[in-house]
C-alpha positions as CSV (number, residue, x, y, z in Angstrom):
1,M,183.6,113.0,31.5
2,E,183.5,114.1,34.8
3,T,181.9,112.0,37.5
4,M,179.6,113.4,40.6
5,K,179.9,112.3,43.8
6,E,177.0,110.2,45.3
7,D,175.9,113.0,48.0
8,D,175.8,115.8,45.4
9,I,173.2,113.8,43.3
10,T,169.5,113.2,43.6
11,Q,167.5,110.8,41.1
12,D,164.6,112.6,40.2
13,G,162.1,109.8,40.1
14,G,163.7,108.3,36.9
15,N,163.7,111.1,34.8
16,G,167.3,112.0,35.2
17,Y,169.5,113.2,37.8
18,V,169.5,116.8,39.8
19,R,172.2,117.9,41.9
20,T,171.5,118.5,45.4
21,S,172.2,122.2,45.4
22,E,169.9,122.6,42.4
23,F,167.2,121.0,44.5
24,D,167.9,123.0,47.6
25,E,167.8,126.1,45.4
26,L,164.3,125.1,43.9
27,K,163.3,124.3,47.6
28,E,164.5,127.7,48.4
29,M,162.4,129.3,45.5
30,F,159.3,127.3,46.5
31,A,159.4,128.4,50.2
32,T,159.9,131.9,48.7
33,V,156.9,131.8,46.6
34,L,154.9,130.4,49.2
35,F,155.9,133.3,51.6
36,E,154.8,135.7,48.9
37,L,151.6,133.9,48.5
38,R,150.9,133.6,52.1
39,R,151.4,137.5,52.3
40,F,149.6,138.2,49.1
41,G,146.9,136.1,50.8
42,D,147.2,138.5,54.1
43,E,147.0,141.7,52.1
44,Q,144.1,140.4,50.4
45,R,142.2,139.8,53.7
46,R,143.5,143.3,54.7
47,M,142.2,144.9,51.6
48,A,138.9,143.2,51.8
49,K,138.5,144.0,55.6
50,D,139.5,147.9,54.4
51,I,136.8,147.5,51.5
52,T,134.2,146.4,54.0
53,S,134.9,149.3,56.2
54,M,135.0,151.7,53.1
55,K,131.4,150.3,52.1
56,G,130.4,151.3,55.6
57,D,131.9,154.6,55.5
58,I,130.2,155.1,51.9
59,T,126.6,154.2,53.6
60,S,127.4,156.7,56.4
61,M,128.4,159.4,53.9
62,K,125.5,158.7,51.6
63,G,123.1,159.2,54.9
64,D,125.1,162.4,55.5
65,I,124.5,163.9,52.2
66,T,120.5,162.8,52.2
67,S,120.8,164.5,55.6
68,I,122.7,167.8,54.2
69,R,120.4,167.9,51.3
70,S,117.0,167.8,53.5
71,E,118.7,170.5,55.7
72,I,119.4,172.6,52.6
73,G,116.3,172.0,51.3
74,G,114.4,173.2,54.4
75,L,116.9,176.5,54.4
76,S,116.0,177.3,51.1
77,R,112.3,176.8,52.0
78,S,112.7,178.9,55.1
79,V,114.4,181.8,52.8
80,S,111.5,181.3,50.4
81,Y,109.0,181.8,52.8
82,A,110.9,185.0,54.1
83,L,110.9,186.5,50.8
84,E,106.9,185.6,50.7
85,N,106.3,187.1,53.9
86,E,108.5,190.2,52.6
87,A,106.4,190.6,49.5
88,Y,103.3,190.3,51.2
89,R,104.0,193.6,53.3
90,E,105.6,195.4,50.4
91,L,103.6,194.5,47.3
92,P,100.2,196.2,48.1
93,R,102.2,199.6,47.8
94,F,104.3,198.5,44.9
95,L,101.7,197.2,42.7
96,K,99.4,200.4,43.2
97,D,102.4,202.6,42.4
98,K,103.9,200.6,39.6
99,Y,100.9,198.8,37.8
100,G,97.6,200.6,39.1
101,I,96.7,197.3,40.9
102,E,94.8,198.2,44.6
103,I,94.9,195.4,46.8
104,A,91.4,194.8,48.5
105,E,92.2,191.9,50.8
106,R,95.9,191.0,52.4
107,F,97.8,188.1,50.4
108,I,98.1,184.8,51.6
109,R,99.5,181.9,50.9
110,T,96.9,179.0,50.0
111,E,96.4,175.4,48.5
112,V,93.5,175.9,45.9
113,K,93.5,172.3,45.2
114,K,95.5,168.9,46.4
115,D,99.3,169.5,45.4
116,C,98.3,173.2,44.3
117,E,100.3,175.5,46.8
118,I,99.8,179.2,45.7
119,N,102.7,181.5,47.3
120,I,101.2,184.7,46.9
121,L,97.3,185.0,46.3
122,G,95.4,188.0,46.7
123,K,92.1,190.1,45.4
124,G,92.4,193.5,44.0
125,T,91.1,195.9,41.2
126,R,92.9,197.4,38.3
127,H,90.8,200.1,36.4
128,G,87.9,199.0,38.5
129,K,87.8,195.5,37.1
130,P,88.7,192.7,39.6
131,V,91.8,190.8,39.7
132,L,93.4,188.1,41.5
133,I,97.0,188.3,41.9
134,V,98.5,184.6,41.6
135,G,102.3,184.4,42.2
136,E,105.2,182.5,42.9
137,A,108.3,183.2,45.0
138,K,111.6,182.1,43.8
139,L,115.0,183.0,45.5
140,R,116.5,183.5,41.9
141,L,115.0,183.6,38.2
142,Q,117.5,182.8,35.4
143,G,117.3,182.3,31.9
144,A,118.4,178.3,31.7
145,T,115.4,177.4,29.3
146,Q,114.5,174.3,31.4
147,Q,114.3,176.3,34.6
148,M,112.4,179.0,32.7
149,A,109.9,176.7,31.4
150,K,108.9,174.8,34.7
151,V,108.9,178.4,36.6
152,F,106.2,179.7,34.0
153,D,104.6,176.1,33.7
154,Q,103.9,176.0,37.4
155,L,102.6,179.5,37.7
156,E,100.2,178.7,34.6
157,R,99.0,175.7,36.5
158,N,98.3,177.5,39.4
159,A,96.4,180.3,37.6
160,E,94.4,177.8,35.7
161,A,93.5,176.3,39.2
162,V,92.2,179.9,40.5
163,R,90.8,180.5,37.5
164,L,88.8,177.2,37.6
165,K,87.2,178.9,41.6
166,Y,87.3,182.3,40.6
167,K,85.8,182.8,37.4
168,D,84.7,186.5,37.3
169,F,88.0,187.9,37.9
170,D,91.4,188.5,36.0
171,I,94.2,186.9,36.5
172,V,97.6,188.7,37.1
173,G,100.4,186.4,37.2
174,I,103.2,187.3,39.5
175,L,106.9,186.2,40.4
176,I,108.9,187.7,43.3
177,T,112.5,186.9,43.5
178,H,115.7,188.5,45.3
179,F,117.0,188.4,41.3
180,A,115.8,187.8,37.7
181,T,118.5,187.5,34.6
182,A,117.7,189.9,31.8
183,N,116.5,187.1,29.6
184,F,114.1,185.6,32.2
185,L,112.6,189.1,32.2
186,E,112.4,189.4,28.7
187,E,110.6,186.0,28.6
188,A,108.3,187.2,31.5
189,S,107.4,190.4,29.6
190,K,106.1,188.4,26.5
191,R,103.9,186.1,28.7
192,D,102.6,189.4,30.5
193,V,103.9,188.1,34.0
194,I,105.2,190.8,36.4
195,V,108.3,190.2,37.8
196,V,109.4,192.0,40.9
197,Q,112.9,191.6,42.4
198,S,113.1,192.4,46.2
199,F,115.7,195.3,45.8
200,E,112.6,197.4,43.6
201,W,110.1,197.9,46.7
């Protein structure tokens, strides 16, 4: 058996002997692990700071998106009002020529009851009988079932509100739009709703 030099051997607390070189290697490994743990901790702190910064950015972006939605909504309303204003000028002639409806008073935008804004309301006659034109202006009317139902439901609610106030008038439902899809026009025809696309006048 080979004998070891005294200075190469370290006692490990009564459990045996360890070479000094092995102990040094273990210390080196421990120092490396400790260094990596510190580096990992620093990286974690940096990531936490980045995450906090990102949370702030996301909160800011949410605010920006809300603002953009509001601006788009405002722009959409402005374009809708422009379409309505154009309809007020063009509809009397169009309705007379195409549907025999003579408008007696200018069209208005009004609220018949609370939360019931009517985009287009006007008095007229058709074949000598008094009629009320009750209309909505929508930029685009398409055949998606849910959107279609929503538009027709809104028009019907508005017509009912007007019917309660003006009992002696027949109601003529009308939708003004820049464009309507074929299936929307078909459904409107089944419901006796006049759809006028802006290129028609």
